[in-house]
C-alpha positions in Angstrom: -45.5 -38.4 35.3 -46.5 -36.0 32.3 -44.1 -33.7 33.7 -41.1 -36.5 33.4 -42.5 -37.0 30.0 -42.3 -33.7 28.6 -38.8 -33.2 30.0 -37.1 -34.6 27.1 -38.9 -32.7 24.5 -38.2 -29.2 26.7 -34.7 -30.4 26.4 -34.5 -30.8 22.9 -36.4 -27.5 21.9 -34.0 -25.9 24.4 -30.9 -27.6 22.7 -32.7 -26.5 19.2 -32.9 -22.9 20.4 -28.9 -22.7 21.4 -28.2 -24.3 17.7 -30.2 -21.8 15.9 -29.0 -19.0 18.2 -25.4 -20.0 17.2 -25.8 -20.4 13.4 -27.0 -16.6 13.8 -24.3 -15.7 15.3 -21.8 -17.5 13.2 -23.8 -15.6 10.5 -23.2 -12.3 11.6 -19.2 -12.7 12.0 -17.8 -11.6 8.3 -15.8 -14.1 6.9 -12.1 -13.1 6.1 -10.9 -13.4 2.6 -7.3 -14.2 3.4 -5.8 -17.5 3.3 -4.4 -18.2 6.6 -4.9 -15.3 7.9 -4.2 -16.4 11.7 -0.8 -18.4 10.2 -1.4 -21.1 11.9 -0.9 -23.5 8.9 3.1 -23.9 7.8 6.2 -25.3 8.8 9.0 -23.4 9.9 9.3 -19.9 8.8 7.6 -21.2 5.7 3.6 -20.1 5.8 0.9 -21.0 3.6 -0.5 -18.2 1.4 2.2 -15.9 2.1 5.5 -14.7 0.9 8.4 -12.7 1.7 9.3 -9.8 -0.1 11.5 -6.3 0.1 13.1 -3.5 -1.6 16.6 -5.3 -0.8 16.9 -9.1 -0.5 20.1 -9.2 0.3 20.8 -12.1 2.8 21.3 -10.5 6.5 19.4 -7.5 5.5 16.0 -8.8 7.0 15.0 -11.6 8.6 11.6 -13.5 8.5 10.1 -15.4 10.8 6.8 -17.6 12.0 6.1 -17.4 15.8 3.5 -20.3 16.7 0.5 -19.9 18.8 2.2 -20.2 22.4 0.6 -19.4 26.0 -3.1 -18.6 24.7 -1.7 -16.2 22.5 -2.5 -16.5 18.5 0.5 -17.3 15.7 2.6 -14.2 14.8 4.4 -13.1 11.7 7.7 -11.2 12.3 9.8 -8.7 10.1 13.4 -7.8 11.7 15.2 -5.8 9.5 18.8 -5.2 10.5 19.6 -2.8 7.8 17.4 0.1 6.4 14.7 -1.8 4.0 11.3 -1.8 2.7 10.3 -5.4 4.2 7.0 -7.2 4.1 5.0 -10.7 4.2 2.6 -10.7 1.1 -0.5 -12.2 -0.6 -2.3 -11.7 -3.3 -5.6 -11.5 -3.6 -8.5 -11.3 -6.4 -11.2 -9.2 -5.1 -14.8 -8.3 -6.4 -16.5 -5.0 -6.7 -16.9 -3.1 -3.5 -15.4 -2.0 -0.2 -13.5 -4.0 1.9 -11.4 -3.4 5.1 -8.0 -4.9 5.3 -6.2 -5.3 8.6 -3.9 -6.6 10.9 -2.9 -6.5 14.9 0.6 -5.0 15.2 3.4 -4.1 17.3 6.9 -2.8 17.2 10.0 -3.0 19.0 13.0 -0.5 18.3 11.7 1.0 14.8 13.0 3.9 13.3 11.0 7.0 14.4 11.6 9.2 11.4 10.9 6.8 8.6 7.2 4.8 8.0 7.2 2.1 10.3 5.0 -0.9 10.8 1.8 -0.7 8.4 -1.0 -2.9 6.4 -0.6 -1.9 3.2 -1.9 -2.4 -0.5 1.2 -2.7 -3.0 0.2 0.1 -5.0 0.7 3.7 -5.0 1.6 4.3 -1.3 -2.2 2.6 -0.4 -1.6 1.9 3.5 -2.8 2.6 6.8 -1.7 4.2 10.0 2.0 3.2 10.9 3.6 2.2 14.2 7.0 3.6 15.1 9.7 3.4 17.9 8.2 0.3 20.7 4.9 0.1 20.9 2.3 -2.6 22.1 -0.5 -4.4 19.9 -3.0 -2.3 18.2 -5.4 -3.0 15.2 -4.1 -1.2 12.0 -6.3 -1.3 9.2 -7.6 0.7 5.8 -10.1 0.8 3.5 -10.3 0.4 -0.2 -12.8 0.6 -2.8 -12.7 -2.1 -5.6 -14.1 -0.8 -9.1 -16.7 -2.6 -11.3 -14.8 -5.0 -12.9 -13.1 -6.4 -9.6 -9.1 -6.4 -9.3 -6.1 -8.1 -8.4 -4.2 -6.7 -5.2 -1.2 -7.8 -2.7 -1.7 -7.5 0.7 1.5 -6.5 2.7 2.5 -6.5 6.5 5.2 -4.3 6.3 7.8 -2.6 7.9 8.5 0.7 5.8 7.5 2.0 2.4 8.2 3.2 -0.7 11.2 5.3 -0.3 11.2 4.9 3.2 13.5 2.3 4.1 13.2 1.3 7.9 14.9 -0.7 10.8 13.7 -2.5 14.1 11.3 -5.3 14.3 7.7 -5.6 13.2 5.2 -8.4 14.8 1.5 -9.2 13.1 -1.5 -11.3 14.1 -4.8 -12.1 13.6 -4.9 -10.5 10.0 -8.0 -10.0 7.8 -9.9 -8.9 4.9 -13.5 -8.1 5.0 -16.2 -6.9 2.7 -18.0 -4.2 3.9 -20.7 -2.1 2.9 -18.9 1.3 3.2 -16.2 3.0 5.7 -17.8 4.7 8.5 -18.1 8.4 8.7 -15.1 10.3 8.6 -13.0 6.8 8.6 -9.3 7.5 8.3 -7.3 5.7 5.3 -9.9 5.6 2.9 -8.7 4.6 -0.5 -10.4 4.4 -4.0 -8.3 1.8 -6.4 -10.2 2.7 -9.7 -9.4 6.2 -9.4 -5.8 5.7 -8.4 -5.5 3.5 -11.3 -7.3 5.8 -13.5 -4.9 8.8 -12.3 -2.1 6.4 -13.0 -2.9 5.3 -16.7 -4.3 9.2 -17.7 -2.1 11.0 -15.3 -3.4 14.8 -14.4 -5.3 16.1 -17.8 -5.9 19.6 -16.5 -8.4 22.5 -18.3 -8.3 22.7 -22.1 -7.6 26.4 -22.3 -4.2 25.6 -19.9 -3.2 23.0 -22.3 -3.3 25.6 -25.3 -1.7 28.7 -23.0 1.0 26.0 -22.4 1.6 25.2 -26.3 1.6 28.7 -27.5 3.7 29.6 -24.7 6.4 26.7 -26.0 5.9 28.0 -29.6 6.9 31.7 -28.3 9.7 30.4 -26.3 11.2 28.4 -29.5 10.4 31.6 -31.8 12.5 33.8 -29.2 15.6 31.0 -29.3 15.3 30.8 -33.1 15.4 34.9 -33.1 18.3 35.0 -30.8 20.2 32.2 -32.6 19.6 34.4 -36.0 21.1 37.5 -34.4 24.0 35.8 -33.2 25.1 34.1 -36.5 24.6 37.7 -37.8 26.7 39.3 -35.5 29.5 36.6 -36.2 29.4 36.7 -40.0 29.7 40.6 -39.6 32.7 40.3 -37.8 34.4 38.0 -39.5 34.2 40.4 -42.6 35.6 43.0 -40.6 38.3 40.6 -39.9 38.7 39.9 -43.4 38.4 43.6 -45.0 42.1 44.6 -46.2 43.7 47.6 -43.7 45.0 50.5 -45.2 49.0 50.9 -45.0 49.9 53.9 -43.2 51.7 56.8 -45.1 55.1 56.9 -44.7 
């Protein structure tokens, strides 16, 4: 009898423990900062949170479509370029300082092998992941980016092609995410510091002070040499003109 009375209490404790374990697991799963990164929300080929963008927007150059979930597979975004283009699905994000991992699963069909293929990128200064060319199966592509102390606005792109790399073929993307991380793993490829990139874009290469002085002096020397050569040329021309104008003596008969 006592055992029967204790059974509900045991079951309640087991359920509470399972719920607590589930909550711990949920807390351990990083939350993606992308809006609609699984592409489940949308209507037709319009996808909530995402826009289409390209170097060439002429109709017929690139087709953009959404493939709804099917046969237990997640939804996909497709970029199908018929004529050379740099085309993408893009989403703007405002991120606080720190490290982030930007990634998505991608596959390709008939993508040019001599240009940049399907990739995950930030639309700034060539920030991109590994790219897939030819016909390839599903593979997660990603990059690590460090956002400076004041935060930054970026555009995340699921892309076929790149800057000055116009490509053709079909690229498919699914399960896109932007996750905050402590730091990239040691030796990780495709690691970028956005603060340094923007600093270099603003200031440009500075160099050592003595090289600037040497360059300035070289310009002065070239200018002086040019003026000297110009002066000598004018003197020669004037002397020739005087010689031509001088009266010639007539020959004696």
